N, C-alpha and C positions, 0 to 999 in steps of 0.2 A: 404348942409353944411358938411355932413359926407365925401363927396368926397374931399373937401378942407382939412379936417383934415388928410386924408390919403396921401395927396400930398407930404408932407415933408418926411415921411418914405420911400415912393416910390422913391423920388428923391435921398435920401441917399443910397438906395439899388443900383440904377442905377449908381450913382457916384462911389460907392464902387466897383462894378463889372468892370466898365470902367477903374478904376485905377489898378485893378488886371491884366487887359489885358496888360498894359504897366507898369510893376513893377520896382520899385527901393526900397531900404530899407525903407525909410520914407513912401513911397506910400503904402507898405504893412501894416504898422501900421495904417495909415489913412483909408485904405480900410476896414480893419477888424473892426475898430471903426464905420465906416459908415454903414456897413452891420449889426452889432449888433444893432445900433440905429434904423435902418430900420425895422428889424425883431421885436424888442420889441415894436416899435410904431404901427406896423400892428396887433400885438396880443392884444393890449389894446382895 
């Protein structure tokens, strides 16, 4: 069950990193948000 709870934050981190690889202005904002959500989720 703990694995499922960490799936969302990991998915957010992966999505954020992938968006940073192919950046545009809005993509930077979305990527930073997703990375922050992922890190905060993993720290809980």
